[in-house]
C-alpha positions as CSV (number, residue, x, y, z in Angstrom):
1,M,11.5,84.1,143.6
2,A,7.9,82.8,143.5
3,S,6.3,82.1,146.9
4,E,5.5,78.5,147.7
5,K,2.4,79.5,149.6
6,K,-0.8,78.4,147.8
7,C,-3.0,81.2,146.5
8,P,-6.6,80.7,147.6
9,F,-8.1,82.6,144.6
10,Q,-7.6,82.9,140.8
11,T,-5.2,85.6,139.6
12,Q,-3.7,86.8,136.3
13,Q,-0.2,85.5,135.5
14,F,1.5,88.3,137.4
15,G,-0.7,88.1,140.5
16,R,-3.6,90.5,140.0
17,P,-6.8,88.9,141.4
18,V,-9.5,87.9,138.8
19,D,-12.9,89.2,139.9
20,D,-14.9,87.6,137.0
21,N,-13.7,84.7,134.9
22,Q,-17.1,84.2,133.1
23,H,-17.8,87.5,131.3
24,S,-15.7,89.6,129.0
25,Q,-15.7,93.4,129.2
26,T,-18.1,94.8,126.6
27,A,-19.4,98.2,125.6
28,G,-22.8,97.8,127.2
29,P,-24.6,94.4,127.7
30,R,-24.8,93.8,123.9
31,G,-21.8,95.8,122.7
32,P,-18.5,94.7,121.3
33,V,-15.6,93.3,123.4
34,L,-13.2,95.9,124.7
35,M,-9.4,95.7,124.1
36,Q,-8.8,96.9,127.6
37,D,-10.0,93.5,129.0
38,V,-6.4,92.4,129.8
39,H,-7.6,89.2,131.5
40,L,-9.3,88.1,128.2
41,V,-6.3,89.1,126.1
42,E,-3.9,87.2,128.5
43,K,-6.1,84.1,128.4
44,M,-6.5,84.0,124.7
45,A,-2.8,84.9,123.9
46,H,-1.7,82.1,126.2
47,F,-4.2,79.6,124.8
48,N,-2.9,80.4,121.2
49,R,0.5,79.4,122.3
50,E,-0.2,76.4,124.5
51,R,0.7,73.9,121.8
52,I,4.4,73.9,121.1
53,P,5.3,72.5,117.6
54,E,4.6,68.8,117.4
55,R,7.5,66.4,116.9
56,V,7.9,65.7,113.2
57,V,8.4,62.0,114.2
58,H,7.6,60.2,117.4
59,A,4.8,62.7,118.1
60,K,2.5,60.3,120.0
61,G,4.3,59.2,123.2
62,Y,4.1,58.4,126.9
63,G,6.6,57.9,129.6
64,A,7.7,57.4,133.2
65,Y,10.5,57.7,135.6
66,G,12.5,54.8,137.1
67,T,15.8,53.4,138.1
68,F,18.7,51.5,136.5
69,T,20.6,49.0,138.7
70,V,23.9,47.4,137.6
71,T,23.8,43.6,137.9
72,G,26.9,42.7,135.7
73,D,30.4,44.0,135.7
74,I,31.4,45.5,132.3
75,T,34.2,47.8,133.6
76,Q,36.7,45.8,131.4
77,Y,34.9,47.4,128.4
78,C,33.4,50.7,129.7
79,M,34.6,53.3,132.2
80,A,31.3,55.1,132.5
81,D,30.5,55.8,136.1
82,L,27.0,54.5,136.0
83,F,28.4,51.0,135.3
84,S,31.2,51.3,137.9
85,K,30.0,48.7,140.4
86,V,27.4,46.0,140.7
87,G,24.4,47.4,142.7
88,K,24.9,51.1,141.6
89,Q,21.6,52.8,140.9
90,T,20.9,55.6,138.5
91,E,17.7,57.6,138.1
92,T,16.1,57.3,134.6
93,F,13.3,58.6,132.5
94,A,11.8,56.7,129.5
95,R,9.6,57.8,126.7
96,F,7.8,55.4,124.3
97,S,6.2,56.4,121.0
98,T,4.9,55.5,117.6
99,V,7.1,56.9,114.9
100,G,5.0,58.2,111.9
101,G,1.7,59.4,113.3
102,E,0.4,62.6,114.8
103,S,0.0,63.1,118.5
104,G,-3.7,61.9,118.3
105,S,-2.9,58.7,116.4
106,A,-3.8,55.3,117.7
107,D,-1.3,53.4,120.0
108,S,-2.1,50.2,118.1
109,A,-1.1,51.4,114.7
110,R,1.3,49.3,112.7
111,D,4.5,51.3,113.2
112,P,7.9,51.0,114.8
113,R,8.0,52.1,118.5
114,G,10.4,54.6,119.9
115,F,12.2,53.4,123.0
116,A,14.2,56.4,124.5
117,L,16.0,56.3,127.8
118,K,17.5,59.2,129.8
119,F,20.0,58.3,132.5
120,Y,20.7,61.0,135.1
121,T,24.3,59.9,135.9
122,D,26.8,61.4,138.2
123,Q,28.8,62.4,135.1
124,G,25.9,64.1,133.3
125,V,22.9,62.9,131.2
126,W,23.3,59.9,128.9
127,D,20.5,59.4,126.4
128,L,20.0,56.0,124.7
129,V,17.6,56.8,121.9
130,G,16.4,53.7,120.1
131,N,13.4,51.7,118.9
132,N,11.7,48.4,119.6
133,T,13.6,46.8,116.6
134,P,17.3,46.3,116.4
135,I,17.5,47.8,112.8
136,F,16.0,50.6,110.7
137,F,14.8,51.1,107.1
138,I,17.7,53.1,105.8
139,R,21.5,53.4,106.5
140,D,22.2,56.8,105.0
141,P,20.8,60.0,106.5
142,L,20.3,61.7,103.1
143,K,17.3,59.4,102.6
144,F,15.7,60.1,106.0
145,S,13.4,63.0,105.1
146,D,12.2,61.3,102.0
147,F,11.4,58.1,103.9
148,I,9.5,59.9,106.6
149,R,7.4,61.7,104.0
150,T,6.2,58.3,102.7
151,Q,4.8,57.7,106.2
152,K,3.0,61.1,106.4
153,R,0.0,62.5,104.6
154,E,-0.2,62.7,100.8
155,P,0.0,66.4,99.5
156,Q,-3.1,66.5,97.4
157,S,-5.7,64.5,99.5
158,H,-4.1,64.8,102.9
159,L,-4.7,61.1,103.3
160,K,-2.2,58.2,103.9
161,P,-2.4,55.8,100.9
162,H,-0.2,52.8,101.5
163,W,1.2,52.7,98.0
164,R,3.6,55.6,98.8
165,R,5.7,53.6,101.3
166,W,5.7,50.5,99.0
167,D,6.9,52.7,96.1
168,F,9.8,54.0,98.3
169,W,10.7,50.5,99.7
170,G,10.7,49.0,96.3
171,E,13.4,51.4,95.2
172,V,15.4,51.1,98.5
173,P,15.9,47.4,99.1
174,E,18.1,48.0,102.1
175,S,14.7,48.6,103.9
176,L,13.5,45.0,103.4
177,H,14.8,43.7,106.7
178,Q,13.0,46.3,108.8
179,V,9.9,46.0,106.6
180,M,9.7,42.3,107.6
181,F,9.9,43.3,111.3
182,L,7.2,46.0,110.8
183,Y,4.7,43.7,109.1
184,G,5.4,40.8,111.4
185,D,4.1,40.5,114.9
186,R,6.4,43.1,116.3
187,G,4.7,45.8,114.3
188,T,1.8,46.0,116.8
189,P,3.0,45.6,120.4
190,K,0.4,45.7,123.1
191,S,2.3,48.2,125.2
192,A,5.8,49.4,126.0
193,R,5.7,46.9,128.9
194,F,5.5,44.0,126.4
195,M,8.2,44.9,123.9
196,N,12.0,44.9,123.8
197,G,14.1,48.0,123.2
198,Y,17.3,48.4,121.3
199,G,19.9,51.1,120.9
200,S,19.9,49.9,117.2
201,H,23.1,51.7,116.2
202,T,26.6,50.5,116.9
203,F,28.1,52.6,119.7
204,S,31.7,52.9,121.0
205,V,32.6,52.1,124.6
206,Y,36.1,52.5,126.1
207,N,37.7,51.5,129.4
208,A,40.0,53.3,131.8
209,D,43.0,52.2,129.8
210,G,41.6,53.9,126.6
211,K,40.8,50.6,124.9
212,R,37.8,50.8,122.6
213,H,35.1,48.2,121.7
214,W,32.1,48.5,119.5
215,V,28.8,47.7,121.2
216,K,25.0,47.3,120.6
217,F,22.6,47.8,123.5
218,H,19.6,45.5,124.1
219,L,16.7,45.8,126.6
220,K,14.7,42.7,127.1
221,T,11.2,43.0,128.6
222,Q,10.7,40.9,131.7
223,Q,6.9,40.9,131.2
224,G,7.2,38.8,128.1
225,I,6.5,39.7,124.5
226,E,2.8,40.4,123.7
227,N,1.5,41.8,120.4
228,F,-2.0,42.6,119.0
229,S,-3.2,40.6,116.1
230,D,-4.3,42.5,113.0
231,E,-8.0,42.2,114.1
232,E,-7.3,43.3,117.7
233,A,-5.2,46.3,116.5
234,V,-7.9,47.6,114.3
235,Q,-10.5,47.1,117.1
236,I,-8.4,48.8,119.7
237,A,-7.6,51.7,117.3
238,G,-11.4,52.5,117.3
239,E,-12.3,51.6,120.8
240,A,-9.2,52.6,122.9
241,P,-6.7,54.5,120.8
242,D,-4.7,55.4,124.0
243,Y,-4.6,51.8,125.1
244,S,-0.8,51.5,125.5
245,T,-0.5,54.9,127.2
246,R,-3.1,53.9,129.8
247,D,-1.6,50.4,130.2
248,L,1.8,51.8,131.3
249,F,0.3,54.5,133.5
250,D,-2.1,52.1,135.3
251,A,0.5,49.4,135.8
252,I,2.9,51.9,137.6
253,D,0.0,53.5,139.5
254,I,-0.9,50.1,141.2
255,G,2.7,49.2,141.8
256,D,3.1,46.7,139.0
257,Y,6.5,48.1,138.0
258,P,7.7,46.9,134.6
259,Q,11.3,45.9,134.1
260,W,13.8,45.3,131.3
261,K,17.2,43.7,131.5
262,M,19.9,45.5,129.7
263,F,22.5,43.5,127.7
264,I,25.3,44.5,125.4
265,Q,27.0,42.8,122.4
266,V,30.7,43.5,122.4
267,M,32.9,43.5,119.2
268,P,36.6,44.1,119.5
269,E,37.6,47.2,117.5
270,S,39.9,45.0,115.3
271,D,37.0,42.8,114.2
272,A,35.1,45.6,112.4
273,A,37.2,45.7,109.2
274,G,36.8,42.0,108.4
275,Y,33.4,41.1,109.8
276,E,30.9,39.3,107.6
277,W,28.3,42.1,107.9
278,H,29.1,45.8,107.8
279,P,29.3,46.6,111.6
280,F,28.1,50.2,111.2
281,D,25.1,49.5,108.9
282,L,21.8,50.3,110.7
283,T,19.9,47.8,108.5
284,K,22.0,44.8,110.0
285,V,22.1,42.9,113.2
286,W,25.1,41.1,114.7
287,P,24.1,37.4,115.1
288,H,24.2,36.4,118.8
289,D,26.3,33.3,117.9
290,D,29.1,35.7,116.9
291,Y,28.7,38.2,119.7
292,P,26.7,36.9,122.6
293,L,24.6,39.0,124.9
294,I,26.3,40.2,128.1
295,E,24.1,41.2,131.0
296,V,24.6,44.7,132.3
297,G,21.7,45.7,134.6
298,V,18.0,46.0,135.2
299,F,15.9,49.0,134.2
300,E,12.6,49.6,136.1
301,L,9.9,52.2,135.7
302,N,8.3,53.0,139.1
303,R,7.0,56.6,139.0
304,N,4.4,58.3,136.7
305,P,5.0,61.9,135.7
306,S,3.0,64.5,137.7
307,N,2.3,66.5,134.6
308,Y,2.4,65.1,131.0
309,F,3.3,68.3,129.2
310,Q,6.1,69.1,131.7
311,D,7.8,65.7,131.7
312,V,6.8,63.8,128.5
313,E,6.0,66.4,125.9
314,Q,9.0,68.5,126.8
315,A,11.4,65.6,127.2
316,A,14.3,66.1,124.8
317,F,16.4,63.0,123.9
318,E,19.5,63.2,121.8
319,P,22.1,60.5,120.9
320,G,24.9,63.1,121.4
321,N,24.2,63.2,125.2
322,L,27.1,60.9,126.2
323,V,29.2,60.4,129.3
324,E,32.9,59.4,129.6
325,G,33.2,55.8,128.6
326,I,30.5,55.9,125.8
327,G,31.0,57.4,122.4
328,I,29.6,57.2,118.8
329,S,30.8,55.1,115.9
330,P,31.1,55.7,112.1
331,D,27.5,54.7,111.7
332,R,26.2,57.4,109.3
333,M,22.7,57.5,110.7
334,L,24.0,57.9,114.2
335,Q,26.4,60.7,113.3
336,N,23.6,62.6,111.6
337,R,21.3,62.1,114.6
338,V,23.9,63.7,116.8
339,L,23.3,66.9,114.8
340,S,19.6,66.6,113.9
341,Y,18.1,65.9,117.4
342,P,19.4,68.9,119.3
343,D,18.6,71.1,116.2
344,A,15.0,69.8,116.4
345,H,14.8,70.5,120.2
346,R,16.1,74.1,119.7
347,Y,13.3,74.7,117.2
348,R,10.5,73.0,119.2
349,L,11.4,73.9,122.8
350,G,13.8,76.8,122.5
351,V,17.6,77.2,122.9
352,N,17.4,76.7,126.6
353,Y,15.6,73.4,126.6
354,H,18.3,72.0,128.9
355,Q,16.7,74.0,131.7
356,I,13.4,72.0,131.6
357,P,13.5,69.8,134.7
358,V,13.1,66.5,132.8
359,N,16.1,67.4,130.7
360,Q,18.4,68.8,133.4
361,P,21.5,67.0,134.6
362,R,21.3,65.9,138.2
363,C,25.0,66.6,138.6
364,P,26.7,70.1,138.8
365,Y,27.3,71.5,135.3
366,A,28.8,74.8,133.9
367,T,28.8,76.3,130.4
368,Y,29.4,79.7,128.9
369,H,26.0,79.7,127.1
370,R,24.0,82.8,127.9
371,D,20.7,84.5,127.0
372,G,18.1,83.1,124.6
373,T,14.4,82.7,125.0
374,M,13.1,81.6,128.5
375,R,16.5,81.8,130.3
376,V,15.3,81.3,133.9
377,D,18.3,79.9,135.8
378,G,20.0,83.2,136.7
379,N,21.8,83.3,133.3
380,G,25.2,83.0,134.8
381,G,24.7,86.1,137.0
382,G,27.7,88.5,136.6
383,S,30.2,85.8,135.6
384,V,32.2,86.2,132.4
385,D,30.7,84.6,129.3
386,Y,33.9,83.8,127.4
387,E,36.9,81.4,127.7
388,P,39.8,81.5,128.3
389,N,39.6,84.1,131.0
390,T,41.4,85.2,134.2
391,M,38.2,85.5,136.2
392,D,38.1,82.1,137.7
393,G,35.6,80.7,135.1
394,P,35.1,77.0,134.5
395,V,38.0,75.4,132.6
396,E,38.3,72.1,130.6
397,T,39.4,69.1,132.6
398,G,41.9,67.7,130.1
399,R,41.0,64.2,131.3
400,T,39.0,62.9,128.4
401,K,40.3,59.4,127.7
402,E,38.3,58.5,124.6
403,P,40.7,56.9,122.1
404,P,41.0,58.6,118.7
405,M,38.8,57.3,115.9
406,P,40.9,56.8,112.7
407,V,39.5,58.8,109.8
408,H,40.9,58.8,106.3
409,G,39.8,59.1,102.6
410,D,38.9,61.8,100.1
411,G,35.7,63.8,100.7
412,R,32.9,62.7,98.2
413,R,29.6,60.8,98.2
414,Y,30.4,57.1,98.8
415,D,28.2,54.1,98.6
416,E,30.6,51.9,100.5
417,F,28.1,49.3,101.5
418,A,28.5,46.0,99.6
419,C,25.4,46.3,97.4
420,D,25.1,42.6,96.4
421,D,22.3,40.1,97.0
422,K,23.8,39.0,100.3
423,D,23.8,42.6,101.5
424,Y,20.2,43.3,100.6
425,Y,18.7,39.9,101.1
426,G,21.0,37.9,103.3
427,Q,19.7,38.9,106.7
428,P,16.0,39.1,105.6
429,A,16.5,35.5,104.4
430,L,17.8,34.5,107.8
431,F,14.8,36.3,109.4
432,W,12.4,34.3,107.2
433,N,14.1,31.0,107.6
434,K,15.4,31.1,111.2
435,V,13.2,33.6,113.2
436,L,9.7,33.1,111.8
437,D,7.7,29.9,112.1
438,D,4.9,29.0,109.6
439,P,2.1,30.8,111.4
440,A,4.2,33.9,111.7
441,R,5.1,33.7,108.0
442,D,1.4,33.5,107.2
443,R,0.6,36.6,109.3
444,L,3.5,38.5,107.7
445,C,2.3,37.7,104.2
446,T,-1.3,38.7,105.1
447,A,-0.4,42.0,106.7
448,I,1.8,42.9,103.7
449,S,-0.8,42.0,101.1
450,N,-3.4,44.0,102.9
451,S,-1.2,47.0,102.9
452,M,-0.1,46.6,99.3
453,A,-3.7,46.3,98.0
454,D,-3.8,49.9,96.9
455,S,-0.5,49.8,95.1
456,P,-0.3,50.0,91.3
457,Q,0.9,46.8,89.6
458,R,4.3,48.2,88.8
459,I,5.0,48.8,92.5
460,R,3.7,45.3,93.4
461,D,5.9,43.8,90.8
462,K,9.0,45.6,92.0
463,V,8.4,44.6,95.7
464,L,7.5,41.0,94.8
465,E,10.8,40.8,92.9
466,H,12.6,41.7,96.1
467,F,10.6,39.2,98.2
468,R,11.4,36.4,95.7
469,K,15.1,37.0,96.3
470,I,14.6,36.6,100.0
471,H,12.6,33.4,99.5
472,P,10.3,32.2,96.8
473,D,7.6,31.2,99.3
474,F,7.6,34.8,100.6
475,A,6.8,36.3,97.2
476,S,4.2,33.6,96.4
477,G,2.5,34.0,99.8
478,V,2.1,37.7,99.3
479,E,1.1,37.4,95.6
480,R,-1.5,34.8,96.3
481,R,-3.2,36.9,98.9
482,L,-3.1,40.0,96.6
483,E,-5.3,38.1,94.1
484,A,-8.1,37.9,96.7
485,P,-10.0,40.9,98.1
486,A,-7.9,42.3,100.9
487,D,-9.0,43.2,104.3
488,E,-8.8,46.8,105.4
489,P,-5.1,47.2,106.4
490,I,-4.1,48.4,109.9
491,P,-3.2,52.1,109.4
492,I,0.4,52.9,109.8
493,A,0.5,55.7,112.3
């Protein structure tokens, strides 16, 4: 076990003192470097491996620790221990991110923002992995890799022409709702402190009697919503590309702790089959008039990480990290994320990523997993690594109360979403008519036209056709601005 006593001098990684850290060993004062210089080899070999693979998405991020405090009783819906009584507190960690850009991209880029929360509950880790919008661009995971490539660099030039995303969105009209969020004011939030968060997906919760409800999670900022204008976002990208990262760190550092209120929307299980909108479609919201917000608690960030790489870069969130009382739904995107997220972590961080302190449960836990790269927790000692056994190994509790989810039908590729005008254009039309005011509509049309300026006419025509079905003024507002010289668009991260 490593000594906690501080070493007063520099050593190599296994303790040998370093007598000279400025000069390599060479054959004479002008000769070549010697292979026997183990200190040089160790330094360079470690340096070559300091950068773990970057996240494919959500690469640029920042985060902090905090607490979640229950303020509303939802035990009639959910048996999860962290919600068991008003006033109960749970330690948390949050990571915020842009979605499409590299780790060096600007915080002010026009892009959705990741909003990922880790709750260290008495029952294990619960991860709520969402965004700052309640919806997403697609609803079938088979489209995900293609969509993300439209946000990345073009193969030939290694640049990011905007026409690629408009080409994709024009062929996938289910994306229109999220596109309007992205190119509206919410596309350039000032900082995590000034934006809402959403679980986005439909989740399952169940109570102690085994009764299930479908829910959506909402986190409302208590600092108020603040966004950059297009001009401000471009300026900040050049002058202070880490603006949002610094804003959160500095606020916590001076004791100005940001807070969000958590709410849920609750749908009885029996409502799902006949509801007006597909309840498991990630491109849809549930109108609050139908399913009002119910207050659950307050989430506060109050401690900055002591080391960015240890806590933020190595943080691994996954929607499959659930606790008793919370489950998944038939949402296709959610079910795929349950597989894809841990798979990405095993590639990026190694199979034992659960041992990294930021990812570890704060409650006792026991598995039969053994070995693998960087196993540093004793590896189970001499205990058996199989089950069942007669060697007093951990056994299943048999107490899981999650109600069964009915599954039926023949296995094939279904497009079971109602692909009519209401499905593609109904909620975007509500967004245009009910959510946006006239100045917001103007800003939306300007931002879209600036981004579409490099698109060939055939792509413009396809997208404008979709906009016209949302509202004629939407299409004409974008088309009119496309006829004039466009400003330089805000880069999408």
